[in-house]
C-alpha positions as CSV (number, residue, x, y, z in Angstrom):
1,M,78.8,188.3,-15.3
2,A,80.6,185.9,-13.0
3,A,78.5,184.4,-10.3
4,S,80.8,185.8,-7.6
5,V,80.0,189.4,-8.6
6,I,76.3,189.1,-9.3
7,D,74.5,192.3,-8.3
8,R,70.8,192.6,-8.4
9,F,68.5,195.6,-8.1
10,R,64.8,196.2,-8.4
11,E,62.0,198.4,-7.2
12,L,59.7,197.1,-4.5
13,V,56.1,196.7,-5.7
14,V,53.8,198.1,-3.1
15,D,50.2,197.1,-3.6
16,E,48.0,198.6,-0.8
17,S,45.1,196.4,-2.0
18,D,47.0,193.2,-1.2
19,P,44.9,191.4,1.4
20,F,47.9,189.8,3.1
21,Y,50.5,192.5,3.4
22,F,47.9,195.2,3.9
23,D,45.5,193.2,6.0
24,H,44.4,196.6,7.5
25,P,45.3,200.2,6.6
26,L,48.9,201.2,7.3
27,D,50.8,204.4,7.1
28,H,54.0,202.7,6.1
29,V,55.3,199.8,4.1
30,P,55.1,196.7,6.4
31,G,58.3,194.9,7.4
32,M,56.9,191.6,6.1
33,L,56.7,193.1,2.6
34,L,60.3,194.3,2.8
35,F,61.4,190.8,4.0
36,S,59.4,189.2,1.2
37,G,60.9,191.4,-1.5
38,L,64.5,191.0,-0.4
39,L,64.1,187.2,0.0
40,D,62.6,186.9,-3.5
41,L,65.5,188.9,-4.9
42,A,68.1,186.8,-3.2
43,V,66.4,183.5,-4.3
44,R,66.4,184.7,-7.9
45,A,70.1,185.7,-7.7
46,D,71.0,182.4,-5.9
47,E,69.4,180.4,-8.8
48,L,72.2,181.7,-11.1
49,R,74.9,181.4,-8.5
50,S,74.0,177.8,-7.6
51,R,73.0,176.9,-11.2
52,G,69.4,176.1,-10.4
53,R,70.1,174.0,-7.2
54,P,67.1,174.8,-4.9
55,P,68.0,175.7,-1.3
56,G,66.9,173.6,1.6
57,R,67.3,176.2,4.3
58,V,67.5,180.0,4.6
59,V,69.5,181.8,7.3
60,A,68.9,185.5,7.5
61,G,69.4,188.5,9.7
62,L,67.6,191.9,8.9
63,D,67.6,195.2,10.8
64,F,64.8,197.7,10.2
65,T,66.4,201.1,10.7
66,R,63.6,203.6,9.8
67,F,60.1,203.7,8.5
68,C,59.6,202.8,4.8
69,E,57.1,205.3,3.5
70,L,54.2,204.3,1.1
71,R,54.7,207.3,-1.2
72,G,58.3,206.9,-2.2
73,A,60.1,204.4,-4.4
74,T,62.0,201.7,-2.6
75,T,65.0,200.1,-4.2
76,L,66.0,196.6,-3.2
77,S,69.6,195.4,-3.7
78,C,71.3,192.1,-3.4
79,R,75.1,191.5,-3.7
80,A,76.9,188.2,-3.4
81,I,79.3,187.8,-0.5
82,P,82.6,186.4,-1.9
83,G,83.4,182.8,-1.0
84,P,81.9,179.3,-1.4
85,N,78.8,179.9,0.7
86,R,75.5,181.0,-1.0
87,A,75.3,184.2,1.0
88,W,74.2,187.7,0.1
89,T,74.1,191.2,1.5
90,V,70.7,192.8,1.0
91,A,69.3,196.2,1.5
92,A,66.2,198.4,0.9
93,R,66.7,202.1,0.3
94,Q,64.3,205.0,0.0
95,A,65.3,208.5,-1.0
96,G,69.0,207.5,-0.6
97,E,68.4,206.3,3.0
98,E,68.6,202.7,4.2
99,V,65.4,201.4,5.7
100,C,66.3,197.8,6.0
101,A,69.6,195.9,5.6
102,G,71.2,192.6,6.5
103,S,72.2,189.2,5.0
104,I,70.5,186.2,3.5
105,A,72.2,182.8,3.0
106,F,71.1,179.5,1.6
107,A,72.1,176.0,2.5
108,D,71.3,172.6,0.9
109,D,69.9,170.9,4.1
110,V,66.7,169.0,3.5
111,P,63.8,169.7,5.8
112,A,63.5,167.3,8.6
113,V,59.7,166.6,8.3
114,P,58.9,164.0,5.6
115,A,56.4,165.3,3.1
116,G,52.8,164.5,4.0
117,T,53.4,161.6,6.3
118,R,52.5,163.0,9.7
119,A,49.1,164.6,9.3
120,A,47.3,161.5,10.8
121,G,49.2,161.8,14.0
122,A,48.8,165.5,14.4
123,P,47.0,167.1,17.4
124,A,43.5,168.4,16.9
125,T,43.4,171.8,15.1
126,P,43.2,174.5,17.8
127,R,41.1,177.6,17.7
128,R,42.7,180.5,15.9
129,A,44.3,183.2,18.0
130,P,42.1,186.3,18.5
131,A,42.7,188.8,15.7
132,E,43.4,191.7,18.1
133,L,46.2,189.7,19.8
134,V,48.1,189.1,16.6
135,H,47.3,192.6,15.1
136,R,45.4,191.2,12.1
137,H,42.0,191.9,10.9
138,R,41.2,189.3,8.3
139,P,40.5,185.8,9.8
140,E,42.2,184.1,6.9
141,N,45.5,185.9,7.7
142,I,45.7,184.5,11.3
143,L,48.4,181.8,11.1
144,V,48.7,180.8,14.8
145,G,46.4,179.1,17.3
146,E,45.7,180.2,20.8
147,P,48.7,180.0,23.1
148,V,49.1,176.9,25.3
149,R,51.4,176.9,28.4
150,R,53.3,173.8,29.0
151,G,54.2,173.9,32.7
152,R,56.1,177.0,33.9
153,G,58.7,177.1,31.3
154,V,57.2,176.9,27.7
155,V,54.4,178.5,25.7
156,E,53.4,176.9,22.4
157,A,51.2,177.8,19.5
158,A,50.2,175.7,16.5
159,V,51.1,177.0,13.1
160,L,47.7,177.0,11.2
161,R,46.9,176.5,7.6
162,P,45.1,179.4,6.0
163,P,41.6,178.4,4.9
164,A,41.0,177.5,1.3
165,G,40.4,180.5,-0.9
166,P,39.7,181.3,-4.5
167,E,43.4,181.2,-5.4
168,P,45.2,177.8,-5.2
169,R,47.9,177.7,-2.6
170,P,51.3,176.0,-3.1
171,P,51.6,172.5,-1.5
172,F,54.3,173.8,0.8
173,R,54.8,176.5,3.4
174,G,57.5,179.0,2.4
175,P,59.7,181.3,4.6
176,V,57.3,184.3,4.4
177,E,54.4,182.2,5.8
178,I,56.5,180.9,8.7
179,V,58.1,184.3,9.5
180,E,54.6,185.8,9.6
181,A,53.3,183.1,11.9
182,G,56.3,183.8,14.2
183,R,55.6,187.5,14.1
184,Q,52.0,186.8,15.2
185,F,53.1,184.5,18.0
186,A,55.7,187.1,19.2
187,T,53.0,189.8,19.1
188,M,50.5,187.6,21.0
189,L,53.2,187.0,23.7
190,E,53.7,190.7,24.1
191,H,50.1,191.1,25.2
192,E,49.4,187.8,27.0
193,E,52.8,187.2,28.7
194,H,54.3,190.7,29.1
195,G,51.1,192.8,29.6
196,R,51.4,195.2,26.7
197,P,48.2,197.3,26.3
198,M,46.0,196.3,23.4
199,D,46.5,199.7,21.8
200,A,50.3,199.4,21.7
201,T,52.1,199.3,18.4
202,L,55.1,197.0,18.0
203,L,57.8,198.6,15.9
204,W,59.9,195.7,14.8
205,V,63.6,196.5,14.5
206,A,65.3,193.2,13.9
207,L,64.6,189.7,12.5
208,R,66.8,186.6,12.7
209,L,65.9,183.2,11.3
210,D,67.2,179.8,10.4
211,I,64.4,177.7,8.9
212,P,63.6,175.3,6.0
213,C,62.8,176.9,2.7
214,R,59.9,174.5,2.2
215,L,57.7,172.5,4.5
216,D,54.9,170.3,3.4
217,R,51.6,172.1,4.0
218,D,50.2,168.9,5.7
219,A,53.1,168.6,8.2
220,P,51.8,169.8,11.6
221,L,54.0,172.5,13.1
222,L,54.2,174.5,16.2
223,L,56.1,177.5,17.6
224,R,57.7,177.1,21.0
225,W,58.8,180.0,23.3
226,P,60.9,179.3,26.4
227,V,59.5,181.7,29.0
228,A,62.0,184.5,29.4
229,R,62.1,188.3,29.7
230,V,65.2,190.0,28.5
231,P,65.8,193.3,30.3
232,G,66.0,196.5,28.4
233,R,63.8,198.9,26.4
234,R,63.5,196.5,23.5
235,S,61.2,193.4,23.4
236,H,63.1,190.2,22.5
237,C,61.4,187.0,21.5
238,R,63.3,184.0,20.3
239,M,61.3,180.9,19.5
240,T,61.7,177.4,18.0
241,L,59.9,176.0,15.0
242,A,59.1,172.3,15.8
243,D,57.4,169.2,14.5
244,A,54.1,169.1,16.4
245,V,54.0,165.3,16.5
246,T,57.6,164.4,17.5
247,G,58.6,167.8,19.1
248,A,61.8,167.8,17.0
249,D,63.3,171.2,16.4
250,L,63.2,172.3,12.7
251,G,64.5,175.9,13.0
252,S,64.6,179.1,15.0
253,L,63.1,182.6,14.7
254,A,63.9,185.7,16.7
255,Y,62.3,189.2,16.7
256,E,63.2,192.4,18.4
257,A,60.7,195.4,18.7
258,Y,59.9,198.6,20.5
259,A,56.4,198.8,21.9
260,V,54.8,202.3,21.8
261,G,51.5,203.7,22.7
262,P,49.2,205.8,20.4
263,E,50.7,209.1,21.4
264,Q,54.2,208.0,21.2
265,Y,53.6,206.5,17.8
266,A,52.0,209.7,16.6
267,R,55.0,211.7,17.8
268,T,57.4,209.3,16.1
269,R,55.5,209.6,12.7
270,A,55.4,213.4,13.0
271,R,59.2,213.7,13.0
């Protein structure tokens, strides 16, 4: 089949024993698993379209339109967008209804942080963020440090390396790890900066990103949020991924969510 009309489909594998995606019991498929599945499908399709040329950056926009249930099959699809760009429309569907949709594109840009050359000049490793502030239970899944305010206008948090475990980790950070670190930072800001109650659930509805596909695991990174509060019912958090030594921007991440209390969440799930 010609590369311009490649269509890919597969069923999402949902393993509730996975210690990363199911860090704690959930009553739905997490958005991070949907993102990971759609990204992997697009990467595999792009390998054919680009004849094996690895991407340097990923630019994506996803909207989460409804809960993806644990007990139903979820089909992932990826279709090439006509034209010279390495771009794809992606979607996740369950029982004929779209639960997540958007686009994923790849570019050849090389990451701006040279591999393994900056660890010596990195700041001291900060303490990990409190688990309750990032909505994680397992310490090894906490990927950001405690927030640090730089004057009145900026809040930063270091991107942390997970501790060594029984399974070897790749020598680079991929998009899923970076997006999860950003999600944790945005969640922490909702509580620390915007005063959300600790029992609030954040229902993420949109994700936008423009980040390197691979970053050396030894390169020190931080997330930087310019203090801002966007009016409206939704929570908006746009942040920069930066080199922790030079401060140079490496990419951007943006999240949108609704914050709901326990009773409202229960009513939402009962519909």
